Residue, then its C-alpha position, 0 to 999 in steps of 0.5 A: m391304398n389297399r389294393r384288393r385282389m380279385w377272387s371268384g370274379r369280384r369286380p371292385g367298384v361294382a355294387i353287385a360284387a359288394i353285395i355278393s361278398t356280404v351275403l357270402t360272409v353272412l352265410i359262412v360266418p356261422n360255420a367257423v369253429a375253434g379246435a374241436a370245441g364246437t361252433v363260434p362266430f367268426s371274430g373278424n376285426d375289433a377296432a376297440t381292441g385292435t384285433r384283426t383276423v388273417t385266414i390261412a389256407d394250406i395244401t400239401d403234396f399236390h404233386g401236379h394234380i391239376e385235374r383237381g385244380a378247379d376244386n382247389a380254386a373253389a376252396f381258396t375262393l371260399a376261404d377268401s370269401h369267408n374273410p375277404d382279401n385277408m386270406v393267404p394261400v400256402s403250400t407245404g411242399d411237393l407242389v410239383g414232382g411225381s405228377p400225373y402225365d398232364s403236368a409232368v409232360a410239360k415239366d410241371q409248368p401247368t402246375l406252376d401256372m395254376a398256382k399263380a392263378w390261385g394267388l399262391t405265393i408261398s411254399a415250403v420246399g419239398n423233396h420232390e421239388f428236386d426231382r429234376s435236380v437241385a439246379d433245375f429247382n433253383n433255376r427253373i421252378a424257383a425262378p422269380a417269374n413263377g411268383i413263389d417264395w420257396l422257404c427252407a430254413n434248414v438249407s445251409a446259409r452258404n447254399k442260400a447265398q448268392g452263387g449258392k445252389l439254392s440261391n432262390v430259397k429263403d428262410y422266411a417270407i413276411r406278408d402284410v395282411n389286414g394290418k398284421r405282419i405274418g411270418f412264414v418259415g419253411a423247412l424240409t424233412d431231416a430224412l432227405g437222404s432216405v427219399a432222394t439220391p446222394q447227389i441231391t442230398k449233397d446239393a441241397d446241403l441241409d445243415e440243421r434239423a428242421v425243427d431247430a431251424v424253424n425255432r431259430v428263425a421264428h424266435e428271431l422274427k418274434q423277438s425283433g418285432k418284425v412279425d405279429a404271428v409265425v406260421a411254420l411250413i414243414h415238409a415232414d410228418a406232423t410228428a416232426a413239428q412237435g418240437l416247435g416252441k412258443d414262437v410258432d403260432v400254427a404249424y402245417t406239415g406234409h410229406t406222408h400224404a396223411v390227414k393229421f392233427g396235433h400240437t407242438d411243445g409250445g401249444a400251437p396246433i399242427y395240421e397235415a392236409g393229405s395230398f393230391g389236392r384232395a384236402m385243405a387246412v383252413q384256419d383263422l389267426v385272430i391277432t390282438g396287439s403287435g410284435r412281441r406282445a401280440k396274442v394269437t388265437v387259432e380258430n378252425v374254419d368250416l367253409g360251409n356250402g356243403t364242405e365237410q371235414a376230410s377226416p372225422t377225427v381231424p378238425g380244421v382240414i376240409r375235403v376239397e375233392g369234387l368241390d368245383a362240381h358240388t351243386t351248392q357251389s354253382a349259383w354263387m360261383s357264377a354270380g357276377s363272374t366275368g369268366e375270369s375267376m380263379v376257378d375259370r382260369s384253373q379249368r381252362m389251364y387244365a383243359v389246355a394241358h390235358a389236350h397237349a398231353a393227349q396229343v403227345g402221349g397217345a402214341i402206342v409203344g406196345t400191345l398186350a395179350a388178350g385179357a392180360n394186364f400188369d398190375k401191382r396186386i400181390e397174389n399167393g405171396q408172389e411179386d406184383s407182375v408190373g414190378m417184375l416186368v419193369a425189372d425184366a425191361n431194365r435187365a434187357m436194356i443193360q444186357r443189350t447196351l452194355y454187357a452183350g457177350e459178357r459172361l456175368p449174369v444180369v439181374g433187374f430190379s424195380n422199387d414199388g415207390s418208383l411205380r406211380t399207378g396201379k397197373l400198366d394198361l390204364d384203360g384196359n384196351g390192350k394197347v400201351s401208350v406213351r402216356e401210360v408208361d410215363s404215368l406209371m414211371a413219373l419220377q425223374f430217375k435215370a436208367a442205371h447199373e452197377t456190379l454186386t457180389g453174390r453176397d451183396l445181392k443176398s443182402v439186397l434180397a434180405e432187406q425186403f424182410r423186417f420184423k414188425e410187432g413180432q411178425l415177419r413182414r415183406r416190403w415188395i420189390g420187383i425182381s427180374s424173372n430169371v432169379s429164384y431164391r429161398y429165405v430162412e428166418r434168422d434166430s432171435d437174439g438172447d432177449g427174444n427180440h428179432p434183429a429187425e425190431t431195431a431201426f436199420d441205420g446201415d451200420h450193422d446187419d439188421r436182416a430178418v432173414d438169410i437168403e439161400d439157394l440163390t440162382i440166376d438163369g438157373k445157375p447157383v450164385d456163390d458169395d464171391d460171384l459178380v453180378i450185374v444189377a440193372s435198375n433206376s438211379y434212385l434205387l441203386q444209390g440206396g433209395d427206399d432204405y435198400h442200403a445194400f445197393r450202396s456196396g456196388t461198384n462200377y455204378g453208371e447211368l444211361n442217358m435216358s429216363y428210367s421209363e425208356p427201358l420199358k418202352q423199348y421192351l414193350a416194342a420188342h415184345p408184342q402181345l406181351a403177357p405176365k411171366k410165371m413168377p420166379t421161385i421165392g419161398v421159405k426154406a424148410 
């Protein structure tokens, strides 16, 4: 017997539910589209040819944004109503990690519970799934109780084997839907080393390019006749999927938080559906035949009911944000509902998580001077004030706990990517709460330190600068207020090209500038001087392409989150105001 799933409060055996489903299908059918060619009718099933239609609804880089959980539930409900009981919801990675406080404070369990309410049972592994370590992902997030098949074909076979560090990860998963067998193959970005710590990269043990792994598994599935269609889920930029071959029928990508559309070398469409639960890619796989002889056509689906494309140039990706509250949704979403629809459950889950977060995150850890705030705006070519504040807090923590009385200077750093909100005092009330600090610093890094030479420190500072399209560009990094320096643009090479126009690979000096007149606490720093550096564990291990940090010695981590130094700094400095920016300029 085909066991029907319950979506949007549909009750099997109740006449009104069948009527509602029929009416919704009629309303939505005219809105299906094929590529960018225009409107075509929903093809559905054709008994004469054996054609069946399976609908895929993909989200990516949700990052625990459970405040949009009901919006996503509404979109999944619409997608299922378009093709009742023949829709498969999937994720292309980073379902959790780097999350807002409401989910992060509970280690993203609210997100995992919400995904279960959506019926989401398939996801590619993203880099942020590893935020709390590879072991935490494998043993907790990927635990069978959460109901998700986590896919990553480019993890080494030994690591996926029993006893491996990623034993709960699979190459692929197969779903029987509408009489067809759909194979889902996942992979993680080849650039894991640039977005994760060396330990995570080592523990994940990716031993194959993402596109090669997906092609290998897709070919095996198709040639063996195990599946009638293959869906690729690659947590990497859409361009990374272009090398997929003819065994892949549709590819979903992620990681860059963009809305994109393209094609693989094998002719399949590629979709990237934004981030944070704001967009969803919805496609029909129209399948005729089976196994190696199956013919698969991909058609974009417009869910109707007031939905629109997330980008005017990207067909097949719809805007989800605000969908639950859309006025045209209210009548049909509540019709026949028992109060147990996935939308209802998502709303209740968020309310519970939000209330818990408000209770534990409301404690005040610091106060700001009247009218003061710390934010990431760049003014007059100077550092953002919140970045410098975090750097100062890192410096103070290391000075107090490890290097009190030492004569070596201490410098603090903070990378822009580790600061997840635009400003510190989110509600502008002059009081900084635990929630506001943990929202700003939502990743799972540790407070860390190491020793650099003056020469290495200059290399770190120089790595802020790159030439792009002939112009000197700066990547902003937070630097403690006791540092000043000037930079000098380096000469171009004999071909007239600047050194930084080639990609930095860590094996050669690719700086666009030289650092001069470096001082710490007003004292000049020579190349052979030793300097203590305080920051977070990710940055000091070369994160965000700051490779010069890897030259450090005496690396160590404190037994505390990277947000703890800021909490203690705020507590020790009431009525805090931004400091004057250090001198950082071009040397004449």
